[in-house]
DSSP file (Angstrom, degrees, kcal/mol; ACC not computed):
  #  RESIDUE AA STRUCTURE BP1 BP2  ACC     N-H-->O    O-->H-N    N-H-->O    O-->H-N    TCO  KAPPA ALPHA  PHI   PSI    X-CA   Y-CA   Z-CA
    1    1 A M              0   0    0      0, 0.0     2,-0.4     0, 0.0    41,-0.1   0.000 360.0 360.0 360.0 152.0  -29.8   41.9  -64.9
    2    2 A N        -     0   0    0     39,-0.6     2,-0.2     1,-0.0     5,-0.1  -0.801 360.0-110.4-107.9 144.5  -27.4   40.2  -67.2
    3    3 A E        -     0   0    0     -2,-0.4     2,-0.2     4,-0.1    37,-0.1  -0.533  41.3-172.1 -68.5 134.4  -23.9   41.3  -68.3
    4    4 A T     >  -     0   0    0     -2,-0.2     4,-2.7    35,-0.1     5,-0.2  -0.708  40.9 -99.9-119.7 172.4  -23.9   42.3  -71.9
    5    5 A K  H  > S+     0   0    0     -2,-0.2     4,-2.3     1,-0.2     5,-0.1   0.905 125.4  49.4 -58.2 -40.4  -21.2   43.3  -74.4
    6    6 A L  H  > S+     0   0    0      2,-0.2     4,-2.5     1,-0.2     5,-0.2   0.938 111.7  45.7 -65.5 -48.4  -22.1   46.9  -73.8
    7    7 A S  H  > S+     0   0    0      1,-0.2     4,-2.2     2,-0.2    -2,-0.2   0.899 114.3  49.2 -64.2 -39.1  -22.0   46.7  -70.0
    8    8 A K  H  X S+     0   0    0     -4,-2.7     4,-2.6     2,-0.2    -1,-0.2   0.912 110.7  50.9 -65.2 -42.4  -18.8   44.7  -70.1
    9    9 A F  H  X S+     0   0    0     -4,-2.3     4,-2.7    -5,-0.2     5,-0.2   0.938 111.6  46.6 -60.7 -48.4  -17.2   47.3  -72.4
   10   10 A V  H  X S+     0   0    0     -4,-2.5     4,-2.6     1,-0.2     5,-0.2   0.928 114.1  47.3 -62.2 -45.5  -18.2   50.3  -70.3
   11   11 A K  H  X S+     0   0    0     -4,-2.2     4,-2.2    -5,-0.2    -1,-0.2   0.920 113.8  47.5 -63.0 -44.3  -16.9   48.6  -67.1
   12   12 A E  H  X S+     0   0    0     -4,-2.6     4,-2.3     2,-0.2    -2,-0.2   0.915 114.0  47.0 -63.8 -43.2  -13.6   47.6  -68.6
   13   13 A Q  H  X S+     0   0    0     -4,-2.7     4,-2.0     2,-0.2    -2,-0.2   0.907 110.3  52.7 -65.9 -41.8  -13.0   51.0  -70.1
   14   14 A R  H  <>S+     0   0    0     -4,-2.6     5,-2.7    -5,-0.2    -1,-0.2   0.928 113.2  43.8 -59.0 -45.2  -13.9   52.7  -66.9
   15   15 A K  H ><5S+     0   0    0     -4,-2.2     3,-1.5     3,-0.2    -1,-0.2   0.868 108.3  58.5 -69.4 -36.0  -11.4   50.6  -65.0
   16   16 A L  H 3<5S+     0   0    0     -4,-2.3    -1,-0.2     1,-0.3    -2,-0.2   0.874 110.2  43.7 -59.1 -37.9   -8.8   51.0  -67.7
   17   17 A Y  T 3<5S-     0   0    0     -4,-2.0    -1,-0.3    -5,-0.1    -2,-0.2   0.272 116.3-117.5 -91.9  10.9   -8.9   54.8  -67.2
   18   18 A H  T < 5 +     0   0    0     -3,-1.5     2,-0.4     1,-0.2    -3,-0.2   0.891  62.9 149.3  55.8  45.4   -8.9   54.3  -63.4
   19   19 A L      < -     0   0    0     -5,-2.7    -1,-0.2    -6,-0.1     2,-0.2  -0.861  40.4-141.2-108.3 142.8  -12.4   55.8  -62.9
   20   20 A T     >  -     0   0    0     -2,-0.4     4,-2.5     1,-0.1     5,-0.2  -0.471  35.4-104.1 -85.1 170.4  -14.9   55.0  -60.3
   21   21 A Q  H  > S+     0   0    0      1,-0.2     4,-2.4     2,-0.2     5,-0.2   0.885 126.0  52.7 -62.3 -36.6  -18.6   54.9  -61.2
   22   22 A V  H  > S+     0   0    0      2,-0.2     4,-2.6     1,-0.2     5,-0.2   0.927 108.3  50.1 -63.4 -45.3  -18.9   58.2  -59.4
   23   23 A D  H  > S+     0   0    0      1,-0.2     4,-3.0     2,-0.2     5,-0.3   0.935 112.0  47.3 -57.9 -47.7  -16.0   59.7  -61.5
   24   24 A L  H  X S+     0   0    0     -4,-2.5     4,-2.2     1,-0.2     6,-0.3   0.900 111.6  51.2 -63.1 -41.2  -17.6   58.4  -64.7
   25   25 A S  H  X>S+     0   0    0     -4,-2.4     4,-1.7    -5,-0.2     5,-0.9   0.937 114.5  42.5 -59.4 -48.5  -21.0   59.8  -63.7
   26   26 A E  H  <5S+     0   0    0     -4,-2.6    -2,-0.2     1,-0.2    -1,-0.2   0.911 116.1  47.1 -67.7 -43.6  -19.6   63.2  -62.9
   27   27 A K  H  <5S+     0   0    0     -4,-3.0    -1,-0.2    -5,-0.2    -2,-0.2   0.839 118.7  40.0 -69.9 -33.0  -17.3   63.5  -66.0
   28   28 A S  H  <5S-     0   0    0     -4,-2.2    -1,-0.2    -5,-0.3    -2,-0.2   0.716 105.2-125.2 -89.4 -21.6  -20.0   62.3  -68.4
   29   29 A G  T  <5 +     0   0    0     -4,-1.7     2,-0.3     1,-0.3    -3,-0.2   0.635  69.3 119.0  86.7  14.4  -22.8   64.3  -66.8
   30   30 A V  S   <S-     0   0    0     -5,-0.9    -1,-0.3    -6,-0.3    -2,-0.2  -0.717  70.6 -88.6-105.8 163.6  -25.2   61.4  -66.3
   31   31 A G     >  -     0   0    0     -2,-0.3     4,-1.9     1,-0.1     5,-0.2  -0.306  26.2-122.2 -71.8 153.5  -26.5   60.1  -63.0
   32   32 A L  H  > S+     0   0    0      1,-0.2     4,-2.4     2,-0.2     5,-0.2   0.885 114.1  56.9 -59.8 -40.2  -24.7   57.6  -60.9
   33   33 A R  H  > S+     0   0    0      1,-0.2     4,-2.7     2,-0.2    -1,-0.2   0.892 105.0  52.1 -59.1 -40.1  -27.8   55.3  -61.0
   34   34 A F  H  > S+     0   0    0      2,-0.2     4,-2.7     1,-0.2    -1,-0.2   0.924 108.7  49.6 -63.3 -44.5  -27.6   55.4  -64.8
   35   35 A V  H  X S+     0   0    0     -4,-1.9     4,-2.5     2,-0.2    -2,-0.2   0.919 112.6  48.0 -60.4 -43.6  -23.9   54.3  -64.8
   36   36 A R  H  X S+     0   0    0     -4,-2.4     4,-1.5     2,-0.2    -2,-0.2   0.927 112.3  48.1 -63.9 -44.9  -24.7   51.5  -62.4
   37   37 A D  H  <>S+     0   0    0     -4,-2.7     5,-2.5     1,-0.2     4,-0.4   0.906 111.8  51.1 -61.2 -41.7  -27.7   50.3  -64.5
   38   38 A L  H ><5S+     0   0    0     -4,-2.7     3,-1.1     1,-0.2    -2,-0.2   0.930 111.4  46.3 -61.3 -47.6  -25.6   50.5  -67.7
   39   39 A E  H 3<5S+     0   0    0     -4,-2.5    -1,-0.2     1,-0.3    -2,-0.2   0.726 110.2  54.4 -70.2 -21.4  -22.8   48.4  -66.1
   40   40 A Q  T 3<5S-     0   0    0     -4,-1.5    -1,-0.3    -5,-0.2    -2,-0.2   0.472 116.9-111.9 -91.2  -2.0  -25.3   45.9  -64.8
   41   41 A G  T < 5 -     0   0    0     -3,-1.1   -39,-0.6    -4,-0.4    -3,-0.2   0.796  40.8-172.6  81.5  28.9  -26.8   45.3  -68.2
   42   42 A K      < -     0   0    0     -5,-2.5    -1,-0.2     1,-0.2     3,-0.1  -0.353  20.7-139.9 -55.1 130.9  -30.2   46.9  -67.7
   43   43 A P  S    S+     0   0    0      0, 0.0     2,-0.6     0, 0.0    -1,-0.2   0.678  85.4  55.3 -74.4 -17.0  -32.2   46.0  -70.9
   44   44 A T        +     0   0    0      2,-0.0     2,-0.3     0, 0.0    -2,-0.1  -0.905  66.9 143.3-122.7 105.9  -33.9   49.4  -71.2
   45   45 A L        -     0   0    0     -2,-0.6     2,-0.4    -3,-0.1     3,-0.0  -0.966  55.3 -98.4-135.6 151.5  -31.7   52.5  -71.3
   46   46 A R     >  -     0   0    0     -2,-0.3     4,-2.2     1,-0.2     3,-0.2  -0.575  26.6-146.1 -72.4 125.4  -31.9   55.7  -73.2
   47   47 A M  H  > S+     0   0    0     -2,-0.4     4,-2.6     1,-0.2    14,-0.2   0.863  96.7  57.2 -61.6 -37.1  -29.6   55.5  -76.2
   48   48 A D  H  > S+     0   0    0      1,-0.2     4,-1.4     2,-0.2    -1,-0.2   0.902 109.9  44.5 -62.9 -39.2  -28.7   59.2  -76.0
   49   49 A K  H  > S+     0   0    0     -3,-0.2     4,-1.9     2,-0.2    -1,-0.2   0.884 110.7  53.9 -71.4 -38.0  -27.4   58.8  -72.5
   50   50 A V  H  X S+     0   0    0     -4,-2.2     4,-2.9     1,-0.2    -2,-0.2   0.929 108.8  50.2 -59.7 -44.0  -25.6   55.6  -73.4
   51   51 A N  H  X S+     0   0    0     -4,-2.6     4,-2.1     1,-0.2    -1,-0.2   0.820 104.7  57.4 -66.3 -30.5  -23.8   57.5  -76.2
   52   52 A I  H  X S+     0   0    0     -4,-1.4     4,-0.6     2,-0.2    -1,-0.2   0.935 112.0  41.8 -62.4 -45.1  -22.9   60.3  -73.8
   53   53 A V  H >< S+     0   0    0     -4,-1.9     3,-1.3     1,-0.2     4,-0.4   0.938 114.1  51.0 -67.0 -46.9  -21.1   57.7  -71.6
   54   54 A L  H ><>S+     0   0    0     -4,-2.9     5,-2.0     1,-0.3     3,-1.9   0.829  98.5  66.8 -61.8 -31.8  -19.6   55.9  -74.6
   55   55 A D  H ><5S+     0   0    0     -4,-2.1     3,-1.3     1,-0.3    -1,-0.3   0.800  89.1  66.5 -59.5 -28.4  -18.2   59.2  -76.0
   56   56 A M  T <<5S+     0   0    0     -3,-1.3    -1,-0.3    -4,-0.6    -2,-0.2   0.770 108.6  38.9 -61.3 -24.9  -15.9   59.3  -73.0
   57   57 A F  T < 5S-     0   0    0     -3,-1.9    -1,-0.3    -4,-0.4    -2,-0.2   0.180 121.8-102.4-113.4  14.7  -14.2   56.2  -74.5
   58   58 A G  T < 5S+     0   0    0     -3,-1.3     2,-0.3     1,-0.3    -3,-0.2   0.829  86.6 108.3  71.5  32.3  -14.3   57.2  -78.2
   59   59 A A      < -     0   0    0     -5,-2.0     2,-0.3    -8,-0.1    -1,-0.3  -0.866  42.9-172.1-134.2 166.8  -17.2   54.9  -79.0
   60   60 A E        -     0   0    0     -2,-0.3     2,-0.2    -3,-0.1    -9,-0.1  -0.987  29.5-102.6-155.4 158.1  -20.9   55.2  -79.8
   61   61 A L        +     0   0    0     -2,-0.3   -10,-0.0   -14,-0.2   -14,-0.0  -0.530  47.5 158.2 -77.2 148.7  -24.0   53.0  -80.3
   62   62 A G        -     0   0    0     -2,-0.2     2,-0.1     0, 0.0    -2,-0.0  -0.974  45.1 -69.3-161.0 169.8  -25.1   52.4  -83.9
   63   63 A P        -     0   0    0      0, 0.0     2,-0.5     0, 0.0     0, 0.0  -0.390  40.5-159.4 -68.1 143.0  -27.1   49.9  -86.0
   64   64 A V        -     0   0    0     -2,-0.1     2,-0.3     0, 0.0     0, 0.0  -0.992  19.1-124.6-124.7 125.5  -25.6   46.5  -86.5
   65   65 A R        -     0   0    0     -2,-0.5     2,-0.2     1,-0.1     3,-0.1  -0.502  24.1-140.5 -72.3 131.4  -26.8   44.4  -89.4
   66   66 A K        -     0   0    0     -2,-0.3     2,-0.1     1,-0.1     5,-0.1  -0.493  28.5 -93.1 -84.8 159.8  -28.2   41.0  -88.4
   67   67 A E    >   -     0   0    0     -2,-0.2     3,-2.1     1,-0.1     4,-0.3  -0.414  42.2-107.9 -66.8 151.2  -27.5   37.8  -90.4
   68   68 A R  G >  S+     0   0    0      1,-0.3     3,-1.2     2,-0.2    -1,-0.1   0.841 117.1  55.1 -51.6 -41.0  -30.2   37.1  -93.0
   69   69 A G  G 3  S+     0   0    0      1,-0.2    -1,-0.3     2,-0.1    -2,-0.0   0.579  95.7  68.4 -73.1  -9.5  -31.6   34.2  -91.0
   70   70 A E  G <         0   0    0     -3,-2.1    -1,-0.2     1,-0.2    -2,-0.2   0.485 360.0 360.0 -91.3  -2.8  -32.1   36.2  -87.8
   71   71 A L    <         0   0    0     -3,-1.2    -1,-0.2    -4,-0.3    -2,-0.1   0.506 360.0 360.0 -74.1 360.0  -34.9   38.5  -89.1
């Protein structure tokens, strides 16, 4: 799996708040495996669960407009 902007953000925020992956899993209510997959950049994750984790850091997933040439 590849590191993505999302996986890097979650990992950095978790460390900023001095949380282990277990802590983040317990506090957010998602499984430890999900947190690990998220931080490792797994390409297929449930958006609702990602948003549960991101909510811990005051963030959420949303649509991002692509440049015209990228369609």
